[in-house]
C-alpha positions in Angstrom: 0.1 0.2 0.2 1.5 3.6 -0.7 0.4 7.1 0.7 0.6 10.6 -0.8 3.7 12.6 0.8 1.3 15.0 1.8 -1.6 13.4 3.7 -5.3 14.6 3.3 -7.4 15.5 6.2 -10.5 14.5 6.3 -13.6 14.4 9.0 -13.9 11.2 10.3 -17.5 10.7 9.5 -16.8 11.1 5.8 -14.6 8.0 6.1 -16.4 4.5 4.7 -16.2 1.9 7.0 -15.3 -0.3 4.3 -11.9 1.7 4.0 -8.6 1.0 6.2 -8.7 3.3 8.7 -6.1 5.1 10.4 -3.5 4.2 8.1 -0.9 6.5 8.4 2.5 6.7 7.3 5.1 9.6 7.6 6.4 11.4 4.7 10.0 10.7 5.5 10.9 8.3 8.0 12.1 9.7 11.4 10.3 13.4 10.9 8.9 14.1 14.2 5.9 15.2 13.1 4.6 12.1 12.4 7.0 9.0 12.6 9.9 8.5 15.2 13.2 7.1 14.0 13.4 3.3 14.4 16.1 2.8 16.8 14.6 0.0 19.2 16.2 -3.4 18.4 14.6 -7.0 18.1 16.5 -7.6 21.7 14.9 -4.6 23.2 11.4 -5.3 22.1 12.0 -8.9 23.6 13.2 -7.1 26.7 10.4 -5.0 27.0 7.6 -7.9 26.8 9.5 -9.4 29.4 9.8 -6.5 31.7 6.0 -5.6 31.2 5.0 -9.0 32.4 7.3 -9.9 35.0 6.2 -7.3 37.8 3.6 -7.1 40.2 1.2 -9.7 39.6 3.6 -12.3 40.1 5.2 -11.5 43.2 1.6 -10.4 44.7 -1.1 -12.6 43.0 -0.8 -16.1 44.1 -1.7 -14.9 47.5 -5.1 -13.7 46.4 -5.6 -16.9 44.3 -5.4 -19.1 47.4 -7.7 -16.7 49.2 -10.6 -17.5 46.1 -9.8 -20.6 45.0 -8.5 -22.6 47.8 -6.8 -25.5 46.1 -2.8 -25.3 45.3 -3.1 -27.5 42.4 -6.0 -25.4 40.8 -3.7 -22.1 41.6 -0.8 -23.5 39.4 -3.3 -24.7 36.9 -4.9 -21.1 36.6 -1.1 -19.9 36.0 -1.0 -22.4 33.1 -4.3 -21.2 31.7 -3.0 -17.8 31.7 0.3 -18.7 30.2 -1.6 -20.1 27.3 -4.3 -17.2 26.8 -1.2 -14.9 26.9 0.6 -17.0 24.2 -2.4 -17.2 21.9 -3.1 -13.5 22.4 0.8 -12.8 21.4 0.4 -14.8 18.3 -2.6 -13.3 16.8 -1.4 -9.6 17.8 1.9 -11.0 16.1 0.2 -10.8 12.6 -2.0 -7.7 13.0 1.1 -5.5 14.1 3.8 -7.0 11.6 1.6 -6.0 9.0 0.6 -2.7 10.6 3.7 -1.6 12.4 3.1 1.6 13.6 3.3 3.0 17.3 -0.2 3.1 19.1 -1.2 -0.6 20.1 -5.1 -1.2 20.3 -5.8 2.4 19.5 -4.0 2.2 16.1 -5.2 -1.3 15.3 -8.8 -0.8 16.6 -9.4 2.4 14.8 -8.2 0.6 11.8 -9.8 -2.5 12.1 -13.6 -1.2 13.1 -13.8 2.5 13.6 -12.0 5.5 14.8 -14.5 5.8 17.6 -13.5 2.3 18.8 -9.7 3.2 18.5 -10.1 6.5 20.5 -12.0 4.4 23.5 -9.1 2.1 23.2 -6.5 4.5 23.5 -8.4 5.8 26.6 -8.6 2.4 28.1 -5.1 2.2 27.5 -4.2 5.4 29.3 -6.2 4.8 32.3 -6.4 0.7 32.5 -3.5 -0.4 30.2 -0.9 1.5 31.8 -1.5 4.2 34.4 -3.6 1.9 36.9 -0.4 -1.2 36.4 2.1 1.8 36.7 0.5 2.6 40.3 0.0 -0.8 41.2 3.8 -2.0 40.3 4.9 1.1 41.9 3.2 0.5 45.3 4.4 -2.7 45.4 7.8 -1.7 44.6 7.3 0.4 47.6 5.8 -2.7 49.7 9.1 -4.7 49.1 11.7 -1.9 49.4 9.7 -0.9 52.8 11.6 -4.5 53.9 14.7 -2.8 53.4 14.1 0.5 54.7 11.4 0.0 57.3 9.2 3.0 58.3 9.5 4.4 54.6 6.5 6.0 53.3 5.3 3.5 51.2 3.2 5.9 48.8 5.9 8.6 48.8 8.5 6.1 47.6 5.8 4.7 44.8 5.3 8.4 43.6 9.1 9.3 43.7 9.9 6.1 41.5 7.1 7.2 38.9 8.4 10.6 38.4 12.4 9.6 38.3 11.3 6.9 35.6 9.2 9.3 33.6 11.7 12.1 33.6 14.5 9.2 32.2 12.0 8.5 29.5 11.0 11.7 28.6 14.6 13.0 28.1 15.8 10.4 25.9 14.9 7.5 24.2 18.2 5.3 23.8 18.9 6.0 27.3 15.5 4.7 28.5 16.0 1.5 26.4 19.4 1.2 27.7 18.4 0.9 31.5 15.4 -1.2 30.3 17.4 -3.8 28.8 19.9 -3.9 31.9 17.3 -4.1 34.6 15.3 -7.0 32.4 18.3 -9.4 32.2 18.8 -8.9 35.9 15.5 -9.4 36.5 15.7 -12.8 34.6 18.7 -13.8 36.2 17.3 -13.5 39.7 14.0 -14.8 39.1 16.1 -18.1 37.7 18.2 -18.2 40.8 15.3 -18.0 43.1 13.6 -20.8 41.2 16.4 -23.1 41.2 17.2 -22.5 44.7 13.6 -22.9 45.8 13.1 -26.0 44.0 15.8 -27.6 46.2 14.4 -26.5 49.6 10.8 -26.6 49.1 8.3 -29.2 49.7 6.2 -30.1 46.7 3.7 -32.0 48.9 2.2 -28.4 49.8 1.0 -28.0 46.4 -1.1 -31.5 46.3 -2.6 -30.9 49.7 -6.4 -30.5 49.2 -6.0 -31.9 45.4 -9.1 -33.8 45.8 -11.4 -30.8 45.3 -9.3 -29.2 42.5 -11.8 -30.1 39.7 -14.5 -28.4 41.7 -12.5 -25.7 42.3 -11.6 -25.0 38.5 -15.0 -24.9 37.8 -16.3 -22.2 40.6 -16.7 -18.6 40.2 -13.4 -18.0 42.3 -11.3 -19.8 39.5 -12.7 -17.6 37.0 -12.2 -14.3 39.1 -8.9 -15.7 39.7 -7.8 -15.8 35.8 -8.5 -12.1 36.0 -5.7 -11.8 38.5 -3.6 -14.3 36.4 -4.4 -12.1 33.2 -3.1 -8.9 35.0 0.1 -10.6 35.9 0.4 -11.8 32.2 -0.6 -8.3 31.0 2.6 -7.1 28.9 2.4 -9.8 26.5 1.4 -7.3 24.0 4.1 -4.6 25.1 6.0 -4.5 21.5 2.8 -3.8 19.8 2.9 -0.1 21.5 6.4 0.5 20.4 5.7 -0.9 16.5 6.8 2.2 15.0 10.0 2.6 16.4 11.5 -1.2 16.1 14.1 -1.8 13.5 12.7 -4.5 11.0 9.4 -4.8 12.4 8.3 -7.6 10.2 10.6 -10.0 11.8 11.1 -8.2 15.1 8.0 -7.9 16.4 6.5 -11.3 16.0 9.9 -13.0 17.5 9.5 -10.5 20.5 5.8 -11.0 21.1 6.1 -14.8 20.9 9.7 -15.3 22.4 9.0 -12.9 25.4 5.6 -14.3 26.1 7.2 -17.8 26.1 10.0 -17.1 28.5 7.7 -15.8 30.9 5.3 -18.2 31.1 8.0 -20.8 31.8 9.4 -18.4 34.8 5.9 -17.9 36.4 5.5 -21.5 36.7 8.9 -22.3 38.1 8.0 -19.2 40.6 4.6 -20.5 41.5 5.9 -24.0 41.9 8.4 -22.6 44.1 5.7 -20.4 46.1 3.3 -23.1 46.5 6.1 -25.4 48.2 7.4 -22.8 50.1 4.6 -23.2 52.6 1.4 -24.2 53.5 -1.5 -22.6 51.5 -3.0 -21.2 55.1 0.3 -19.0 55.4 0.1 -17.5 51.8 -3.6 -17.0 51.1 -4.6 -13.4 50.7 -1.0 -12.1 51.6 0.2 -9.4 49.0 4.0 -9.8 49.6 3.7 -13.7 48.9 7.4 -13.7 47.3 8.3 -12.6 50.8 6.6 -15.1 52.7 7.9 -17.7 50.3 11.2 -16.2 51.0 11.5 -16.1 54.5 10.3 -20.0 54.5 12.8 -20.9 52.1 16.1 -19.0 52.9 15.5 -17.3 56.5 14.6 -13.9 57.3 18.0 -12.2 56.5 18.1 -14.0 53.1 14.5 -12.7 52.6 15.3 -9.2 53.5 17.6 -9.1 50.7 15.2 -11.2 48.2 12.6 -8.5 49.2 15.1 -5.6 48.4 16.1 -7.3 44.8 12.5 -7.7 43.9 11.7 -4.1 44.6 14.7 -3.0 42.6 13.3 -5.6 39.8 10.0 -3.9 39.9 11.6 -0.7 38.5 12.1 -2.4 34.9 8.3 -3.2 35.0 7.4 0.5 36.0 10.1 1.7 33.4 8.6 -0.9 31.0 5.2 0.4 31.1 6.1 4.2 31.2 8.5 3.7 27.7 5.2 2.0 25.9 2.4 4.2 27.1 3.1 7.4 25.6 3.4 6.1 22.4 -0.3 5.3 22.3 -1.2 9.0 23.5 1.2 10.3 20.4 -0.8 8.4 18.2 -4.0 9.9 19.5 -2.5 13.1 19.2 -1.6 12.7 15.7 -5.1 12.2 15.1 -7.0 14.5 17.1 -5.6 18.1 17.0 -7.1 18.8 20.4 -4.9 16.3 22.0 -1.6 17.1 19.3 0.3 18.2 22.2 0.6 14.7 23.3 3.0 14.5 20.3 5.5 16.9 21.4 9.1 15.3 21.4 12.6 16.4 20.2 15.0 14.5 17.9 16.2 12.1 20.8 13.3 12.6 23.4 10.3 10.5 24.3 6.6 12.0 23.5 7.3 14.4 26.6 3.7 15.7 27.4 2.3 12.3 27.0 4.8 10.9 29.7 3.8 13.6 31.7 0.0 13.0 31.5 0.5 9.5 32.2 2.9 10.0 35.3 0.1 12.5 36.7 -2.8 9.8 36.0 -1.0 7.2 37.5 0.2 9.1 40.6 -3.8 9.7 41.1 -4.5 6.2 40.5 -1.9 5.4 43.5 -3.5 7.7 45.6 -7.3 7.0 45.4 -7.3 2.8 44.9 -6.8 0.0 46.7 -4.1 -2.4 45.5 -6.6 -5.4 45.3 -9.3 -3.6 43.3 -6.8 -2.1 41.0 -6.1 -5.8 39.9 -9.6 -6.7 39.4 -10.4 -3.4 37.2 -7.1 -3.7 35.3 -7.6 -7.5 34.4 -11.4 -7.0 33.4 -11.1 -4.1 31.2 -8.1 -5.4 29.3 -9.4 -8.5 28.8 -12.3 -6.7 26.7 -9.8 -4.8 24.8 -7.8 -7.4 23.9 -10.4 -9.8 22.9 -11.8 -7.3 20.7 -8.6 -6.9 18.9 -7.6 -10.7 18.6 -11.3 -10.9 16.8 -10.1 -8.2 14.5 -7.7 -10.8 12.8 -10.9 -12.5 11.4 -12.1 -9.2 10.4 -8.9 -8.0 8.6 -8.3 -11.5 7.1 -11.9 -11.2 5.4 -11.8 -7.2 4.6 -8.2 -7.1 3.4 -7.5 -10.6 2.2 -4.3 -9.1 -0.4 -2.8 -6.8 2.9 1.0 -7.8 3.3 1.3 -10.2 6.1 4.9 -10.9 7.0 4.0 -13.1 9.5 0.7 -15.1 9.9 -0.7 -16.6 12.7 0.2 -19.9 13.8 -2.5 -22.2 14.6 -5.3 -19.9 12.9 -8.3 -20.2 13.3 -8.1 -22.1 16.6 -5.6 -19.8 18.4 -7.5 -16.6 18.4 -10.8 -18.6 18.7 -9.6 -20.2 21.9 -8.0 -16.7 23.3 -11.3 -15.0 22.6 -13.4 -17.8 24.0 -11.3 -18.0 27.2 -11.4 -14.1 27.5 -15.1 -14.1 27.5 -15.3 -16.7 30.1 -13.3 -14.7 32.4 -15.2 -11.5 31.4 -18.8 -13.1 32.3 -17.5 -14.7 35.5 -16.0 -11.6 36.9 -19.0 -9.8 36.2 -21.0 -12.0 38.6 -18.2 -12.4 41.0 -16.9 -8.8 41.1 -19.6 -6.7 39.9 -18.3 -3.2 41.3 -14.7 -3.7 39.2 -16.6 -4.7 36.3 -18.9 -1.9 36.3 -15.8 0.4 36.9 -14.4 -1.0 33.8 -17.3 -0.9 31.7 -17.8 3.0 33.0 -14.0 3.6 32.0 -15.2 2.3 28.4 -18.3 4.5 28.3 -16.5 7.6 29.3 -14.1 6.9 26.5 -17.1 7.3 24.0 -18.4 10.3 25.6 -14.7 12.0 25.7 -14.3 10.8 21.9 -18.3 12.9 21.1 -16.2 15.6 22.3 -13.0 15.1 20.6 -14.5 14.3 17.0 -15.0 17.3 15.8 -10.8 18.0 15.6 -10.0 14.3 14.5 -8.6 13.2 11.2 -7.6 10.5 9.7 -4.5 10.6 7.7 -4.1 8.6 4.2 
């Protein structure tokens, strides 16, 4: 597909539904007005996926799962289910972003697949739920673990300082931010592997099989489905490379590899970590606790070693916060290119990230951190992102039917079974979470609805670039 060097501006309402939407391309690669230079390597894209995924959820979720599900074996199986869901989603996204390698994630994809209104709502969801809320949750988890190293520290203040510092780093210079991201992510993987290896030698796996007779019933309960919402939050980030697709080198090859490889690595690490967590102590000692990693470390390695491990986890959570601060503003920048009233979000210098977009995200994350409890954030995030991701994966069927001749450097492995299973499992989680956690579900629906209202306000300034 070719694009004229001087894109034409149309009112959104004049666009035919059968035409590709928001199929924008910069007149000259690397110009600041439309498309930044592709400076991010495939390795960094993979590291971004890994860093986005390994964070708050894995070190906090298992305790809540034990409280809701009861059976340790069922909890472990929920992590298997979550990994399968994430991998199927990553394979589906890989086809879409390889064919449309632009910054913006669901905002760009849903705008083109369905309608600018749908994409706009997805962009709003990305700001509030996809990035700001997880940044708040991860920063708070960082502060909880860091407080074991510095007792008495104001946890909320520590979380806010972390958000502000990392936001300044990523706003200042892209290459510095990516270098920091790679270092922290490699360190994170090495620490997780070391913890898993040590825990497997010292743990007691009989803790996992205690009460296993009720495992099947536990898996059919509403609590298991709600638990998958927590798990889906822990696995969120498998689509991380999609948000920076416009800045990745050789995107047709790098993006599918980054999505699939990053998700596969994290799934294996998660399963290993949960075997260690669940074998470290009886379920009653882990049930309902937020710092399950610390409890497991104390049981396995002793108090002194656990303090060191908690300190290391707090530093590794920096990588998670950094990854989201890096990816999120690319969505808002893309939105600013299409809606004149948000054009300030595109502001960036030759080497910087999108400055005002980073600042907006930091502000939203801090507000979220101050106003919401940790467990309510997890359910709210998991429910809302399941809706957005499911709609995006369904777009794979829409695009294959509507644009069969679109160049697809990568085709989804296992199609159509892979995306069908992802959508089915996502729908199952959403339906059960509505009945089991209606307030969190209503908050997610309210966020989606508010995005629709905001679109109506922003629509007069909307443009579609061709």
